[in-house]
Structures are given as structure tokens and as C-alpha cells.
C-alpha positions as CSV (number, residue, x, y, z in Angstrom):
1,M,-10.1,0.3,-2.7
2,R,-7.0,0.4,-4.9
3,V,-5.9,-3.1,-6.0
4,L,-2.5,-3.5,-7.7
5,V,-3.0,-6.1,-10.4
6,V,0.3,-7.7,-11.5
7,L,0.1,-9.4,-14.9
8,A,3.1,-11.6,-15.8
9,H,2.7,-12.8,-19.4
10,P,4.6,-11.5,-22.4
11,D,1.7,-11.8,-24.9
12,P,-0.9,-8.9,-24.7
13,D,-3.3,-11.2,-26.6
14,S,-2.9,-14.1,-24.2
15,F,-5.6,-15.8,-22.2
16,N,-3.8,-14.4,-19.1
17,A,-4.3,-10.9,-20.4
18,A,-8.0,-11.6,-21.0
19,L,-8.3,-12.9,-17.5
20,C,-6.7,-9.7,-16.2
21,L,-9.2,-7.6,-18.2
22,E,-12.1,-9.5,-16.7
23,L,-10.7,-9.3,-13.2
24,C,-10.3,-5.6,-13.6
25,A,-13.9,-5.3,-14.9
26,G,-15.1,-7.1,-11.8
27,L,-13.0,-4.8,-9.6
28,V,-14.4,-1.7,-11.3
29,G,-17.9,-3.1,-11.0
30,A,-17.5,-3.5,-7.3
31,G,-16.3,0.1,-6.9
32,H,-12.6,-0.6,-6.7
33,E,-9.7,1.0,-8.6
34,P,-7.4,-1.4,-10.3
35,D,-3.8,-0.4,-11.0
36,V,-2.6,-2.8,-13.6
37,L,1.1,-3.5,-13.6
38,D,1.8,-5.3,-16.8
39,L,5.4,-6.4,-16.1
40,C,6.2,-7.3,-19.7
41,G,4.2,-4.5,-21.3
42,E,5.9,-1.9,-19.1
43,G,9.3,-3.4,-19.9
44,F,10.2,-4.4,-16.3
45,D,13.7,-5.9,-16.2
46,P,13.6,-8.9,-13.8
47,R,17.4,-9.2,-13.7
48,M,19.2,-8.0,-10.6
49,G,22.7,-6.7,-11.3
50,A,25.7,-6.9,-9.1
51,A,25.6,-3.3,-8.0
52,E,21.9,-3.5,-7.2
53,L,22.5,-6.7,-5.2
54,R,25.2,-5.0,-3.2
55,R,22.8,-2.2,-2.2
56,I,20.2,-4.5,-0.8
57,G,19.5,-3.5,2.8
58,T,20.8,0.0,2.4
59,G,17.4,1.5,1.7
60,A,18.5,2.8,-1.7
61,P,16.7,0.7,-4.3
62,D,17.1,1.5,-8.0
63,P,14.6,4.3,-9.1
64,D,12.5,1.8,-11.1
65,V,12.2,-0.5,-8.1
66,A,11.4,2.5,-5.8
67,A,8.6,3.5,-8.2
68,L,7.2,-0.1,-8.1
69,Q,7.4,-0.2,-4.3
70,K,5.3,3.0,-4.2
71,R,2.7,1.3,-6.3
72,V,2.7,-1.7,-3.9
73,E,2.3,0.7,-0.9
74,A,-0.5,2.7,-2.5
75,A,-2.6,-0.4,-3.0
76,Q,-4.8,-1.8,-0.3
77,G,-5.1,-5.2,-2.1
78,L,-2.9,-7.2,-4.4
79,A,-3.8,-9.5,-7.3
80,F,-1.5,-11.5,-9.5
81,V,-2.3,-13.1,-12.9
82,F,0.2,-15.6,-14.4
83,P,0.7,-18.9,-16.1
84,L,2.4,-21.9,-14.5
85,W,5.6,-22.6,-16.4
86,W,7.8,-25.4,-15.3
87,A,6.0,-25.6,-11.9
88,A,6.6,-21.9,-11.2
89,P,5.5,-18.4,-12.2
90,P,7.3,-16.9,-15.2
91,A,10.8,-15.5,-14.6
92,V,9.6,-11.9,-14.9
93,L,7.4,-12.4,-11.8
94,K,10.2,-14.1,-9.9
95,G,12.3,-11.1,-10.8
96,F,9.6,-8.7,-9.6
97,V,9.7,-10.4,-6.2
98,D,13.5,-10.5,-6.1
99,R,13.9,-6.8,-6.9
100,V,10.8,-5.2,-5.3
101,F,9.9,-7.3,-2.2
102,L,13.2,-6.4,-0.5
103,Q,14.3,-6.9,3.1
104,G,13.3,-3.7,4.9
105,F,10.4,-3.1,2.5
106,A,8.4,-6.4,2.4
107,F,9.9,-8.2,5.4
108,R,12.6,-8.0,8.1
109,F,14.3,-10.5,10.4
110,D,13.9,-10.2,14.2
111,D,17.0,-10.8,16.3
112,D,16.0,-14.4,16.8
113,G,15.8,-14.9,13.0
114,T,12.0,-14.9,12.8
115,V,10.7,-13.3,9.6
116,V,8.3,-10.4,10.1
117,G,6.1,-9.4,7.2
118,L,6.0,-5.7,6.5
119,L,3.3,-5.5,3.8
120,K,0.0,-4.3,5.2
121,H,-2.3,-5.8,2.6
122,E,-5.3,-7.7,4.0
123,R,-5.8,-9.8,1.0
124,A,-4.2,-11.1,-2.2
125,L,-5.9,-12.8,-5.1
126,V,-3.9,-15.1,-7.3
127,L,-5.1,-16.3,-10.7
128,T,-2.9,-19.0,-12.3
129,T,-3.4,-20.7,-15.7
130,T,-2.0,-24.2,-16.3
131,G,-1.4,-26.4,-19.3
132,S,-2.2,-29.5,-17.3
133,T,-5.6,-30.7,-16.0
134,Q,-6.4,-30.4,-12.3
135,A,-5.9,-34.2,-11.9
136,Q,-2.4,-33.9,-13.5
137,S,-1.5,-30.8,-11.5
138,D,-2.5,-32.5,-8.2
139,A,-0.8,-35.8,-9.0
140,I,2.5,-34.1,-9.9
141,G,2.2,-31.7,-7.0
142,F,2.2,-28.4,-8.9
143,T,-0.5,-26.8,-6.9
144,R,1.0,-28.0,-3.5
145,A,4.4,-26.6,-4.5
146,L,3.0,-23.2,-5.6
147,K,0.9,-22.9,-2.5
148,Q,4.1,-23.3,-0.4
149,T,6.5,-21.1,-2.4
150,W,4.1,-18.4,-3.6
151,D,1.1,-18.2,-1.2
152,D,3.0,-19.0,2.0
153,W,6.7,-18.2,1.6
154,T,6.2,-15.2,-0.6
155,L,2.9,-13.4,0.1
156,R,2.0,-14.6,3.7
157,M,5.6,-14.4,4.8
158,C,5.7,-10.7,3.6
159,G,2.6,-9.9,5.7
160,V,-0.4,-10.5,3.4
161,R,-3.0,-11.9,5.8
162,E,-5.2,-13.8,3.4
163,V,-4.3,-15.4,0.0
164,A,-7.0,-16.8,-2.3
165,H,-5.5,-18.8,-5.1
166,H,-7.6,-19.8,-8.1
167,Y,-6.5,-22.1,-10.9
168,F,-7.7,-22.2,-14.5
169,Y,-6.7,-25.7,-15.7
170,A,-5.7,-27.0,-19.1
171,V,-6.2,-23.7,-20.9
172,P,-4.5,-24.6,-24.2
173,D,-7.0,-27.5,-24.7
174,A,-10.0,-25.7,-23.2
175,N,-13.0,-25.3,-25.5
176,E,-14.8,-22.0,-26.0
177,S,-17.4,-22.7,-23.4
178,T,-14.8,-23.5,-20.8
179,R,-12.8,-20.4,-21.6
180,R,-15.9,-18.2,-21.3
181,G,-16.6,-19.8,-17.9
182,Y,-13.1,-19.0,-16.8
183,L,-13.4,-15.4,-17.9
184,A,-16.7,-15.1,-16.1
185,E,-15.1,-16.5,-13.0
186,A,-12.3,-14.0,-13.2
187,R,-14.8,-11.2,-13.3
188,R,-16.8,-12.6,-10.4
189,L,-13.6,-12.9,-8.4
190,G,-12.8,-9.2,-9.1
191,R,-16.3,-8.3,-8.0
192,E,-16.3,-10.4,-4.8
193,S,-12.8,-10.8,-3.5
194,F,-12.0,-7.3,-2.0
């Protein structure tokens, strides 16, 4: 199975990049083919300009967007690796959704206003790092908010049937043993999730 793995972190030496590598190693170990889309590394521009905005719904996306839509379509599974910044994914990932998951590609509206998801992916795996502990994240409501906006209103609304979201808490303060455990978990998830 081909799995599109979307990495949204600007630092190629980040812990998110290390999680992505381990996830991909697990995917390969299970016989899958990861297609890594490093949004920052590939120079993806998350900004939607006025002309592009005017073309939404015409079926004529910018060439860079059309190429990314082909990568989404070619995958049978989706995976996302990103940090939680200000209770949300980084802007580059929000821009990816804004520009790529367009109406007519990722979803459409029925006559009664109901949203119909058009993505055909059975499963998405989401790996998110945080600077806060699990207790802090739960108390503030970070995980609840991200579940609603990312898992439900983005992925499931666009047709992904099952979303598994895993958090790696308090990464900046994590000791070496905890980090090794997180990396092993990412590899296991790659091996077992698709």
C-alpha cells in the first residue's frame, strides 16, 4: 500500500523529522511504500493568493496544487506528522489543507448543504508532538480541540473513514529514554496501522 506521509516541520533535524523517519521505517517493514511529502523541505507555499482563490471551484488548481492532489490520490493511506503550535498544526499544514483539499477534490456540498467527503482513504494516522504534558493538554483542551478541527472536520469530513491520532507529549523536556520510546512507538505505528 502506498501511504502519503505529510511532514509539517521546518527543521530537518527536528524530533518530528525523526518520528517521520521511524514511521516510514515501520511502513517499509510492513511492506508498504511511503511517499514522504516534506512540506517545508519541498518548499511548499501555504499562502493562497487572490487569483488562486478566485479559481476555487473551477477545477483549475495551480500546477503545484494539482501535483499534490495527484500524490494524495495515488495513496491508499494518509499519515501526518506535526507539532502542536498554539493549539493547532503549523501554518504550512493549514495552508496545505486550504490549497489542496479543495471543494470538488476533497469534498462537495449536496443540494441540502450536507458535506460529502470525496477522499477514498480508508485510514489516516496522525502523529502530533506537544510541548505540554498530557495532563496540561487535556486540562487546557488542546487534544479535544484538535480532534474536532483536524480529525473530524478535516479528515473525516473529507471522506477518510478512520483516523487514529497519537500524541507524543512534552517533547522538549523528554529524557533520552522517553524519546527512544516515542521513536519506537512511531515505528510500531507504521508497521501496524495500515
